[in-house]
N, C-alpha and C positions, 0 to 999 in steps of 0.2 A: 549956639552955632554948631551945625552938624559936622561930622568927620568927613573927610574926603573918601573914606572907605565905606560910607553908609550904603552906597548903591552896589557894592560888591556882592555877587551871588554866593550863597553859602554852599551850594552844590557845585560840582564840577571840579576842575583841576587847576592848580596854580603852577605857573612856569615862571622862572626868574632868569632874566638875561642881564649879565653884567654889562656895564657901559661906563662912559667917561674914563677911558684908560689912560694910564700914565706910568712912567717908571716908578717902581715901588721905592719909597724913601722912608726911613725910620721916623722922620719928623712929620709925617702926614697922618694925623690920627684918624682921619675919616677915609683913608685909602686902604682897602683891604687887599691882601695878596690874591692873585689870580692863579689858583691851582699850585701855590707855593713857588711860582716862578718869578722872574725879574719884573713882570708887569703887575700893575694893580688896578683896581676899579674903585671909583668914588660914588657910583650910583648904580641902581639896577632898574630894569624895566619889569614890572609885575604884570603878568598876562594871565587873565582868568578865562578858562574856556568851559562852557557848559553846553552839553549836547543840544543842538538846535537853536542855540542863542548866539548873537554876535559876540565877538571877542571884546573884553574889557581890558584896557591896559593903562598904565600910568608909570611915570618915572618918579623914583624915590631916591633921594640922597642917602648915602650910608649914615650920615648923622641923624637921619630920621627913622632908621630901621627899627630901633627899640620901640619907638612910639607906634610904628606901623604894626609891630608884632602884637602890641596890646590892643590895638583898635580893630584888627581884622577879626573875622569870625574864627572861633577856636580851631577848626580844622585847618584853615589856611594859616593861622599863626604857627601851629606846630610844623606844618610843611615848609613855611619860610625859614624857620630855624634850621631844618635839615638842608635846605637848598644852600643857604649861606655857608653852613659848615662844609659842604661838598665843594662848592665853588672856591673856597679859600684854602682847603686842606692841601698840604704838600703831598705830591705823588711820590709814593714809595718806590725805590728801585726794584726792578723785576729780575729775580735770579735766572740765569741761563745755564744750561748744561754745557760744560767744557768751555765756558767763556766768562768774561767779566760781566756783571749784571748790567741790564739796561738802566742807565742813570738819566734823570731828567734835570740835572743841574744846568745843562746847556742844551740847545736844540739838537735833535738827533736827525741825521740825514740817512735815509735808506736808498741806496742806489738801485735802479731797475735793471734786471737782466731778463729780457723777453726771448725765450728760446722757441720762437714761433715764426711761421712764415707769413702770418697775417695780422699781427698786432698793428694798431692804428699808426704808431709812430716809427717803430724800428723793426717791424716784422720782416723776417728773412735776413737781417743783418748778422744775427748771432745764432743762427740755427745749427751751425757747426760747433760742436762742444769745445774744441780748442779755442776758437775765436771767442766764444761766450766766456770761457774761464779767463782769458787774457783781458776781456773787457771788464769782467769783475775785478780783477787785480788793478786795472787802471782806475776804476771808480773808487777803490779803497785808497789808492795813492792820492787821489784828488780830495780826499777828506770824508768819504762815506764811512759811517760807523757800522753799517750793516749792508748786505745786499739781499735783494728779493728776487728769487728765481721763479719764473712761471713758464709752463709749457703749453698752456691752453689759452688762446686769446679770448678775452672777455669784452672786446670791442662791440659796439652796437651792431646787431645783426649776426654776430658769431654763433656757430652751432657747436653743440657738445663734441668734444674730442674723445675718441676711444681711449680707454684707460691704458692699454699697452703702448699707444703712441705717446701719451703724456709721460709715462714712466721712462721711455726710451729717450725722451728729450731732456728731462730734468736730472736724472740720477747721474749721468757722466759729468754734468756741470757741478753738482753738489759735491761729488767725489773729488773733482779737480780743485775745489775751493775749501774743502773741509779743514785744511791746515793753514788757512789764510790769516788766522788770528782774529777774525771778526765774526759776529753772528750771521748765520745764513737763514733767511726766511723762505719758506716755500709758499708760493701763491697757487693755491689749488682749492677746489671744492669737494675733492674726493678723499674719502678716509684712507683708502689703500695708497694713494700718492702720499698723503700726510704721513702714514706710518713708514713707508719705505724711505721717505726723505729724512724723517727723524732717525731712522736706523743707520743712515749714511752720513749724518752730521748736521742736519738742519736743526735749529733750536728755536725757531719761531714759525707759527702757522698763521698764514694770511688768507682768510676766506672771504671772498666777495659776497657770498651768500649768508654770512654770519651763522654758519653751521646749520643751514636749513636745507641745502641741496641734497646732501647724503645723510640718510637717517642714522648712520653709524659714525658720523664725523664727531659729534659731541662726545660720545664715549671714547673715541680714539684720542682726542685732545686731552680729555680728563685722564685717561690711562697713561699717556706719555708725560704728563705734568708740565707741558710747555705752555708758554704764553701764546695767546691767540689775539688776532686782530679781527674784530667783528665789524663788517661793513654793511651799510644800508644800500639795498638796491631794490627798485620797484620792478618786479618781474625778472625774467632771465635775460641774458644778453641778446637772444634771438628776437625778443619782442619788447624790450624795455623802453625803447624810444618811440614806440607807437602811441602817441597821445597820452603821455603820463599825466596823472592828475592827483591832487591832494586837497584836503580841506584847508590845511595850512602847512606848507612843506616843512618848516622848521620844527613846529610842534609834533607833526606826524613822525618825522625822522627821529626826533628825541624819544617819543613813545616807543617806536620800534626798537631802538637801541637799548633802552632801558628794559624792554621785555626780553630781549635776547641776552642781556647781561643776567637777568634773573633766571632765565632758562639754563644758562651756562653754569651758574652757581649752583642751582638745584641739581644739575647733572654731575657735579663733582669738580668743577673747574674753580680754582681760587679766584676771588674777585681781584686779588692783586696781580693776577696773570692775564687780565683782560685790558686790551687797548681797543679804542673805537674809532670808526672812520665814517664820515657822513656820506661817502660814496658820490662825490662830485661827478656828474656825467652819467651816472647809472640810473636811468629812469627819471631824468630831470630835463626840463626845458631850460633855456638860457636864463629866464627869470627865476626859476626854481634854484639854479646854481647860485645866482647872485644873492638871493635871500639867504641861503645857507651860509655863503661867505660873509655876509654882513653880520649874521647872527650866531656864528659858530661858537662864540664864547658861552652860549647857553649850554652847550654839550659838556662843559665842565661840571654841570649839575649832575652828571652820571657818576661822578666820583672817579672816573677812569681817565688815563692819559688819552689824548687825541692825536690821531694821525691824519694828515691831509695830503691827498694825491691830486694835484692840479696840473702836473707837468705836461706841457704841450697839448692840453685837451681842446676839444673842438669848441668849447664856449669861448675861448680866447679868439679863435678864428671868426666866430659870429660877431664878436664885438669889434674886432680890428680889420676883418676882411682878409686876414692871412690864412690862405688855404693850405700852405705847406706846414706840416707840424714842426719841422725843424726851424721854421721862422718864428715860432711862438715863445722863444726864450724870455724876451722882455715881459710879456704878459704873464708868463709862468712865475717869474720873480716878483712881479707885483702882487700876485695872488699869495705867494709864499709869505711875503712881508705883511699882508693883510692878516694872515693867520698868526704870524709871530706877534703882531700888535695885540692880538687877542689871546695870547698865552698858549697857542698850539705847541706841542712838545716834539712831534715827529713829522718829518716830510719825506715823502716818497717821490723821488725825482730822477729824471734822465740826465740832467746836466748838473753834476755834482760840484765841480770846481766853481762854476758861476753862482750856484746857490750858496755854497759856503762863503764866498766872497761877499754876497749881498747880506747874509746873515751876520758876518763879522763886522761889516760896516754899520749895520743897524744897531747891533749890541754896543758898539763903541760910541755911537751917538747918544743913545738913551741912557747909558751907564758908563760915563767917561772915567 
C-alpha cells in the first residue's frame, strides 16, 4: 500500500497552516502551542506549490506529523520540521527604549492616532496636535498598551505627502505623548520621519511598505535599534486597489513577508525586533482579505509576532452594507476575535475600550 505522500512533488515549496484550534491544555498530547500563546493547534494543512503546477494540499493531524516527516521527500521533511518549530515557538519579548518590553503573554492593543485630514475613518478629527494628544491619552486610559501616530494617509487613492508636512503633523503629538508611560509607534514610510520620531520619543517603527518605499529606511531602523512592523501591500496607496491580483494571496503574502524579514536581518535588524502585518485592505479585494483572515495562522511560520489591522475597514462594509466607517465596530470585533482564535498577538484598532472588552470576554471563556 502506497503512502498518502507518494504524489507530492519533490520540487517547489512547502507551506504549513495550523488548524483545528483549541485552548491549549497540558493534558492534550497532540495539541501544539500556537506561537507560545494560549491557543493550540491539533492539525496542519500541508500545501505544496510548484511553479506552473496546481497546488497540492492535505490535512494532517499532529499525531501523524512524525510519520509524515519520514515519508515526505527529504527536502520537504526538513522544511516541515522548521515550520513546526516556528509555528510552536514562544515569541520572545521585544525590548524598547525607555519603556517596558513588548510582551506577548496577553494580546497587545495598539491605539490609532491619525493626524491627517483624509484618513478613511477619522481623517480631520485629530489634525490639531492638542486634540491628538488628548485622544492618545484617552486610548491609553481605555486599555491601549501603545499608540500608533501617523501623519500621512495610506487609504486607497492617497497620494504621497511632502516630508515637511508629515513632520509638522506628527512631531508635536509624539512630543506631547512622550511621557505617557506607553510605547509610541510612528506610522511612516520615510526614513527622515522615522529618525525624527525616534529622536523625540517614538520606540516602534510601523512601515506599510515593509521598508521598501525609502531606500534609506532599512539602514535607519537598523541604526536606531528599534522594533519594526513590516506590512504587506501590493503597490502604493495611490494605485493598490486597481485590480489587485495574486497567484494565491495567502502564499504570496507569506513569501513577501519572509523575503522582507530576511532583507531586514541581512541589513542589520535583529529578527527579534520584527513584527509582521498581512496588510488587510492594502492591494486586496474582499475575497483576498477573507482568505488572509481565514488562514492568518500560517504567518506564524515566519517566526515573528503578527499584528492585525482590521479596524473599521472597507471590507466590513462590503460584507454588511455599512458605508459609515464608524458603524463597523461589530465587524471589526468579529475580525479581531478571528485573529485571536488563530494566535495573533497585536491588534491595531480605533475602538480600544470595545476591543479590550471583547478580548477579555474571549480569554475568560476559553481559559476559565
